[in-house]
C-alpha positions in Angstrom: 82.2 -136.0 -23.4 82.9 -139.5 -24.0 80.3 -142.3 -24.5 81.6 -144.1 -21.0 81.8 -140.6 -19.3 78.3 -140.0 -20.4 77.1 -143.3 -18.8 79.0 -142.8 -15.9 77.6 -139.6 -15.1 74.1 -140.6 -16.0 74.3 -143.6 -13.3 75.6 -141.1 -11.0 72.5 -138.5 -11.4 69.9 -141.3 -11.3 71.3 -141.8 -7.7 70.8 -138.1 -6.9 67.6 -138.1 -5.5 66.6 -134.7 -7.7 67.1 -136.4 -10.7 65.9 -140.1 -9.7 62.5 -139.8 -11.9 64.1 -137.9 -14.7 64.0 -139.4 -18.0 67.5 -141.2 -19.8 66.6 -138.7 -22.7 66.7 -136.0 -20.4 69.6 -136.8 -18.2 71.6 -136.9 -22.1 70.0 -133.6 -22.8 71.4 -132.4 -19.2 74.5 -133.6 -19.6 75.5 -131.5 -22.9 75.7 -128.3 -20.6 77.5 -130.0 -17.8 80.5 -128.4 -16.4 83.0 -130.5 -14.0 84.8 -128.2 -11.3 87.4 -129.3 -8.9 87.2 -126.8 -6.1 89.9 -126.8 -3.9 89.7 -127.2 -0.5 88.5 -123.9 2.0 88.1 -122.3 -1.2 84.5 -120.7 -1.9 82.1 -121.9 -4.3 79.9 -118.7 -4.2 79.4 -115.9 -1.5 76.1 -114.6 0.3 74.6 -112.1 -2.3 75.9 -113.7 -5.4 73.8 -114.0 -8.2 72.2 -117.6 -8.4 72.8 -119.0 -11.8 74.0 -122.5 -11.4 73.6 -125.8 -9.6 75.9 -127.9 -8.3 75.9 -131.6 -7.4 78.6 -132.8 -5.3 80.8 -135.7 -6.5 83.3 -136.5 -3.9 84.1 -134.5 -0.5 82.1 -132.5 1.1 81.1 -128.9 1.4 80.7 -126.6 4.4 77.6 -123.8 4.1 78.4 -121.3 6.5 77.9 -117.8 7.0 81.4 -116.1 8.5 81.2 -118.6 11.8 77.8 -119.7 11.9 77.8 -123.4 10.1 74.5 -124.0 8.6 75.1 -127.7 7.1 77.6 -129.9 5.6 77.2 -131.2 2.1 78.4 -134.6 0.9 78.3 -137.0 -2.3 75.0 -136.5 -4.0 74.4 -133.5 -2.6 72.5 -130.6 -4.4 72.6 -127.2 -3.8 72.7 -123.7 -5.4 72.5 -120.2 -4.0 68.5 -120.3 -4.1 68.1 -123.7 -2.8 70.4 -122.6 0.2 68.3 -119.8 0.8 65.0 -121.8 1.0 
């Protein structure tokens, strides 16, 4: 990751409540394993029953949390989620 991208990512994460009290050093370490994904509109990120092995932070757009036609919530920029978090 480029130094400018790293600084921008850390600045973004510091504004996310989940990461707001994490030290700069820990955020740098976290960014070593960070993956960016672009999810196309109306695509599934994961489905009910999938193994929960990742956590997501929304950089832009919205994510609909639903089971078939039942909508539980809409998540947006700065929201964090993963399969286990949604189960809770």
